[in-house]
N, C-alpha and C positions, 0 to 999 in steps of 0.2 A: 518426458519429464526433465531431461537435461536442459532443453531450451527454456522451459518455464523456470527452472531453478536459476539459470543464468540471469534471466530478467528480474527475478526476485532479488538476486544478489546485487544487480545493478541499482535497484530501488534502495536497497540497504546502504550501499556504499555512498550513493548520492545523498541520502538522508543523513547519514553519519557525518559526512563532510559539511553539510548545511548546519547541523547542530554544533559542530566544532567551530565553524566560522562565526555563528551567532554568539557562542561562548567567548571566543577571542575578541569579538567586538564589544564585549562587556554587557551584553543584553540579558544575560542570565545571572547577573550578580546583584541586581537591584530590583526590588519589587515594582518600582515605578516604571522601569523599562521592560518589564515582563510582557505587558500587553503588546508592545511593539514587536518583541521577539515572537510572540504567538501569531501575530499577523504575518510576519515574514515567513516563519516556518510553515504556517498553515497554507498560505498561497503557493509558495514554492514547493512545499511537500505535495500539494494537490497536483501541481503541474508535473512533478517528477513521477508521481503515481500514475497519472493518466497517460503520460507519454510512454513510460516504460511498459505499462500493461498493454497499450495499443500495439507497440512495436513487438512485444513478446507474443501476443496472440497472432499477429500477422506472420511472425517468424514460424510459429507452430503450424499455422495454416499452410505456409509455403512448403513445409515438410510432408504434407499429405498430398498424394497425387491428385491431379485435377479431376480424375475420373471417380474419386471417392468423395463422399459427402463430408463437408466440414460444416455441419449445421450448428444451430444455436447451442445445443447441448455440448458439443465438442469445444466450441469457442468459449462457452461459459466455464467449462472445466479447466481449460488452459488458463483463463483469467484467475480462477480460484486457486490453482496451483501456484501461480505467481504470487498471489497475495498471502498464501500460507507461508511460503519461504520468506518473503519480505517481512511479514508480521513477526515471525519468530525471531529473525535476526535483528530487526530494529528494536524489539522489546528487550532482547538480551543486551544490546548496546546501550539502551537507555538505563538499564539497571547498573551496568558497569560505569556509565557516565555519572550517574547520581552517587554511586558508592566510591568511585576512585578518581575520576577526572575533575568533576565539579562537586566536591563534597558539601558545599554550602547550598546547592541547588534546592534540596528539599526544604531547607529553612526559608529560602526566598519564596518558594511556592506557598508555604504556610503563612508567611508574613503578608504576601499579596492577598491571600484569602481573608486574613484578619482585617486588612485595610479596607477591603470591599465591604465586609460586614459592619465595620465601624462607620463607614460612610453611609450605610443604610440606617444607622441609628440603633443597632442592636446593643443590648446590655453586655457588660463585661462577662457575666456568667454565661450568657448565650454564646458569646465569642469563644470563651474558654472551652465549652462543650464541643463546639464545632471544630475548634483547633485541634483537639485530641484526635478526632476522627480524621481530620485532614492530615495530621502527622502520620497516622497509620496508612492512609491511602497513597501518600507520596514517598513511602519507604521504597528502597530499590526493588524489593521483591514484589510489592504490590504494583509498582510501575511496570514491571515486566508482565505480570499476570493481566492487568487491565489493558496493557498495550497489545497483547496478543488478541484479547477479546475484541477490543474496539478496532484493531487493525484488520481482523478478519471480517467484521461487520462492514467496515468501509470498503474493504477489498471485494467482498461479494457484491455489494451494491454497484461498485464500479464495474465489475465483471459482467453483471446483469445488463448494464447499459452498453458496454463495449461489444459484448457478444451479439447484440441485436444488429450492430452495424457491420461486424466482421464475419458473420456467417457466410457460407458459400455452398450453394447446391452443387451436386456432382455435375460435371460437364457431360453432356450427352455424347455417347460414343456412336458414331455413325455405323449403321449395320454394314456388314461385309457385302459387297456387291457380288451377285452371282457371276460365275465365270462366263465370258462371252460365248455365245452359241456359234459354233462353226457350221457353216452350211455343209451339207454332205458333199463329199468329193465326187466329181463326175468322172466317169471313166472313159 
């Protein structure tokens, strides 16, 4: 579990740094820039997740002796453990980010959603109804809850794929050779 927790922590740290960089670049402060921020964090977040999960499962596999089986189930469980740690930590960070670091982030998300609905030609009453629900969903607590749920779903899907490539059958141990037969001693 230590190895899996370490790689989950690596995903968290890299994702948090990515979020802070996007924030400092000003991409989380304007609804018109939010789609660019989502593309950047989506692509780089996927790369971070895949890379760290592959490295983590490989590290866990290296801890298991070659004579023991590291099959699909073990590889899958290692990937799931990594995603559990990463999902929980990232979700907590996102709640802290929205509540304390970028306090206007929830409002930017709501405005971006309202702009999309307005572009589709929805009425003001429809937009207002959806806006209330959006405000609830982008509150720091809901960001944390949905982050864990979607992070786990994404992590399990990733682990299912990675485990198929990183499973390892047990190495065959050669049988012990019988001791050499000594010819009888002649007297």
